[in-house]
C-alpha positions in Angstrom: 0.0 0.2 0.0 1.9 3.2 -1.2 1.8 6.1 1.2 2.7 9.9 1.0 4.6 10.5 -2.3 4.8 6.9 -3.1 1.4 6.8 -4.4 1.8 9.2 -7.0 5.1 7.5 -8.2 3.0 4.0 -8.6 0.0 5.9 -10.0 2.1 7.5 -12.8 4.1 4.3 -13.4 1.5 1.5 -12.6 1.8 0.3 -16.3 5.1 -1.2 -15.4 3.5 -3.4 -12.7 1.0 -5.0 -15.2 3.4 -8.1 -15.8 3.6 -8.7 -12.1 1.2 -9.9 -9.3 0.5 -6.4 -8.0 -2.8 -5.1 -7.2 -3.1 -1.4 -6.5 -6.1 0.9 -5.6 -5.2 4.2 -6.7 -6.9 7.0 -8.6 -5.5 8.0 -12.1 -2.3 10.3 -11.6 -4.2 13.1 -13.2 -6.9 12.8 -10.6 -4.2 12.8 -7.8 -2.5 15.8 -9.2 -5.3 17.7 -9.1 -6.8 17.0 -5.9 -3.2 17.5 -4.4 -3.0 21.0 -5.9 -4.4 23.2 -3.1 -5.7 25.9 -5.6 -7.2 23.3 -8.1 -9.0 21.3 -5.2 -10.3 24.7 -3.8 -11.9 25.8 -7.3 -13.4 22.4 -7.3 -14.8 22.7 -4.1 -16.5 26.4 -4.9 -17.7 25.0 -8.2 -19.9 22.2 -6.1 -21.0 25.1 -3.8 -18.6 24.0 -0.9 -17.5 27.1 1.4 -13.9 27.8 1.5 -11.7 30.5 2.9 -11.3 33.4 0.7 -7.9 32.5 -1.1 -5.7 34.2 -3.9 -2.8 32.7 -6.1 -0.6 35.8 -5.9 2.2 36.8 -8.7 3.3 39.7 -7.1 4.1 41.1 -3.4 1.3 44.0 -4.2 -1.1 41.3 -4.4 -0.3 39.8 -1.0 -0.4 43.4 0.8 -3.6 44.1 -0.7 -5.2 41.1 0.6 -3.4 41.6 4.1 -5.1 45.1 4.2 -8.4 43.3 3.5 -8.0 40.6 6.0 -5.8 42.3 8.9 -5.4 39.1 10.7 -3.0 36.4 10.2 -2.9 34.7 6.6 -2.0 31.3 5.7 0.7 30.9 3.2 0.2 27.3 1.5 2.8 25.7 -0.9 0.1 24.3 -3.7 1.8 20.6 -3.4 2.7 19.9 0.1 1.6 17.2 2.7 1.8 16.3 6.4 1.7 20.1 7.3 4.9 20.7 5.4 4.8 23.8 3.2 2.1 25.7 5.3 3.3 28.7 7.0 1.5 31.6 9.1 2.2 35.1 8.2 1.6 37.2 11.1 0.2 41.1 10.9 3.2 43.5 10.8 5.5 41.0 9.8 4.4 40.0 6.1 7.8 40.4 4.4 9.7 38.6 7.2 7.5 35.7 6.9 7.3 35.7 3.1 11.0 35.5 2.9 11.2 32.8 5.5 8.6 30.7 3.8 10.5 31.1 0.5 13.6 30.2 2.0 12.5 27.1 4.0 10.3 25.7 0.6 12.5 26.8 -2.0 9.5 27.9 -3.7 8.4 31.5 -5.2 5.5 33.3 -6.8 3.0 30.9 -8.7 3.9 27.9 -6.3 1.6 29.0 -3.3 -1.6 30.3 -2.3 -2.6 32.7 0.6 -5.8 32.3 2.6 -7.5 34.1 5.4 -7.2 32.5 8.6 -9.9 30.7 9.8 -10.4 30.5 13.7 -12.4 27.4 14.1 -11.4 23.6 15.1 -10.1 21.5 12.4 -12.2 18.4 11.3 -11.1 15.6 8.6 -13.4 13.1 6.5 -11.6 10.0 5.5 -13.1 8.0 2.8 -12.5 4.8 0.7 -14.1 5.1 -2.8 -14.5 2.2 -5.6 -14.3 4.0 -8.9 -16.5 6.9 -7.8 -18.5 4.8 -5.3 -18.1 5.5 -1.5 -17.2 2.2 0.4 -16.2 3.6 3.9 -16.3 6.9 5.7 -14.6 8.0 9.1 -14.8 11.7 10.5 -12.7 12.9 13.2 -12.2 16.3 15.3 -8.9 17.7 15.9 -8.2 18.4 19.8 -4.7 19.5 19.5 -2.3 20.2 16.6 1.7 20.5 16.7 1.3 24.3 16.4 -1.2 26.3 18.2 -1.6 28.2 14.8 -2.0 24.6 12.9 -0.1 21.9 11.7 -0.4 18.0 11.9 -2.9 17.0 14.7 -1.5 15.1 17.8 -4.8 14.8 19.6 -8.1 14.1 18.0 -11.5 12.3 18.6 -13.8 10.3 16.4 -17.2 12.2 15.8 -19.9 12.2 13.2 -20.4 15.5 11.2 -22.9 14.8 8.5 -22.6 18.2 6.8 -18.7 17.6 6.3 -19.3 14.1 5.4 -21.7 15.3 2.6 -19.2 17.9 1.3 -16.3 15.4 1.0 -18.3 12.6 -0.6 -19.9 14.9 -3.2 -16.2 16.4 -4.1 -14.9 12.7 -4.3 -17.7 11.6 -6.4 -17.2 14.4 -8.8 -13.8 13.1 -9.8 -14.7 9.6 -9.8 -12.1 9.0 -7.1 -10.7 5.4 -6.3 -8.7 4.4 -3.0 -8.4 6.5 0.1 -8.4 10.1 0.7 -9.0 12.6 3.7 -10.7 15.8 3.1 -9.9 18.7 5.7 -12.3 21.2 7.0 -12.7 23.9 9.4 -15.7 23.8 11.2 -17.4 26.4 13.6 -19.5 24.3 16.0 -21.3 27.3 17.5 -22.7 28.8 14.3 -22.4 25.6 11.9 -20.2 27.3 9.5 -17.7 25.3 7.7 -14.9 25.8 5.3 -13.3 23.3 3.0 -9.4 23.4 3.2 -7.8 20.8 1.1 -7.4 17.2 0.0 -4.9 14.6 1.1 -5.1 12.1 -1.8 -3.2 9.3 0.1 -3.0 7.6 3.7 -3.0 10.1 6.4 -1.2 10.1 9.6 -4.2 9.9 12.1 -5.0 6.4 10.4 -4.7 4.7 14.0 -8.1 6.7 15.1 -10.0 5.4 12.4 -8.9 1.5 12.8 -9.2 1.7 16.8 -13.0 3.3 16.2 -13.8 0.3 14.2 -12.9 1.7 10.5 -10.1 -0.7 9.5 -9.4 1.2 6.2 -6.0 -0.8 5.4 -8.2 -4.3 5.5 -10.9 -2.8 3.5 -8.4 -1.3 0.7 -7.2 -4.7 0.7 -10.3 -6.5 0.4 -11.3 -4.2 -2.5 -7.9 -4.8 -4.3 -9.0 -8.4 -4.3 -11.9 -7.7 -6.1 -14.4 -8.3 -3.0 -17.8 -6.3 -3.2 -17.6 -4.8 0.2 -20.8 -4.7 2.5 -22.2 -1.6 3.7 -20.0 0.0 6.6 -21.2 -0.5 10.0 -21.2 2.4 12.3 -18.0 3.2 14.1 -17.6 4.2 17.8 -17.8 7.8 18.5 -15.6 9.5 21.3 -12.6 7.4 20.7 -9.6 9.7 21.7 -6.2 8.6 20.0 -3.0 10.4 20.9 0.4 10.7 18.6 2.3 10.6 21.9 5.9 12.4 20.8 4.1 14.7 18.6 1.4 15.7 21.2 4.3 16.2 23.9 5.9 18.9 21.3 2.6 20.4 20.8 2.2 21.0 24.8 5.8 22.3 24.6 4.9 24.5 21.6 1.7 25.8 23.4 3.8 27.0 26.5 6.3 28.8 24.4 3.6 30.6 22.5 1.4 31.3 25.6 4.0 31.4 28.5 1.3 29.4 30.5 2.7 26.0 32.3 0.8 23.1 30.9 -1.7 21.4 33.1 -1.5 17.8 34.2 -4.5 17.0 31.9 -2.6 18.6 28.8 0.5 16.6 29.6 -1.3 13.3 30.3 -4.8 13.3 28.6 -7.1 10.3 28.9 -7.1 8.6 25.6 -8.3 5.4 24.1 -5.3 4.9 22.3 -1.8 5.8 20.8 -0.3 6.1 17.3 3.3 5.4 18.4 3.1 3.6 22.0 2.3 -0.1 21.8 3.0 -2.3 25.1 3.3 -5.4 22.6 5.9 -3.6 20.2 7.6 -1.2 22.1 10.6 -0.8 19.3 8.0 1.3 17.3 8.2 4.2 19.7 11.9 3.9 20.1 12.5 4.2 16.3 10.2 7.0 15.9 12.2 8.6 18.7 15.5 7.9 16.9 13.9 9.3 13.7 12.7 12.6 15.6 16.3 13.1 16.8 17.7 12.6 13.9 15.5 15.4 12.2 16.3 17.7 15.0 19.9 17.4 14.6 19.9 17.8 10.8 17.1 20.6 11.0 19.6 22.7 13.2 22.5 22.0 11.0 20.6 23.3 8.1 19.3 26.5 9.8 22.9 27.4 11.0 24.1 26.8 7.2 21.4 28.3 5.5 21.0 32.5 5.1 20.4 34.5 7.9 
């Protein structure tokens, strides 16, 4: 089951696998690229009447400055093709040029490669789905309880939930392109007003997959059965209210909140009540050890890159 950028490689060169006993459940490469492009997917959502944040694809600094005057709060810069929170930068009021220079330096991208959006202050939601050539076979919704950064990023603590309006939006969008395989559609949702905004599509496996499986939607097994040609039965209801934590990421999120607010974290912030973990298993402790080693390696090399780059 290819994940992350591997899915695009396999989809593009799938014809090379025809002579081998390999079965894949992937949308055509053109569909994956369309959904992965944050501006194209936004235009698709708008064409279907799905609400979105106000967004521009600027080609000059003047366009960004004009947008900032119209939306004086923080702005979000998103590289058009990125995943896992990579390529997303928050531009703070009064520090627009500084934020742009930092985003350009870290991403290696420039005008034409990114979009600018208004910053929506609402909880993050996501609808994950499995499609069989345009027909939905499984669906799962979760709400983000905490993210790696106070201003966004990957979720580190999240809970299973049902949200019919968002589920309808996600299904309509993926049906429109005749989707095949797994995808996660991300939204912001204001629980007080019911207002919602489409953010983007992740047309590949997602990092919070453990929450779905622990809630009763085993996407990997369902995709495997679909690859074998099985006719999947209607999906049973999953458990709502299940909370799963990315342990190492969530500890970093608590630390980031402290740096941002200056308030000491409470015990329930450091040790929230959860039903499971992404990365901590009593019967497989090496998984957590391996992730810890990987995070340390990333931290070391990111500091090297930071000190060797432009100041």
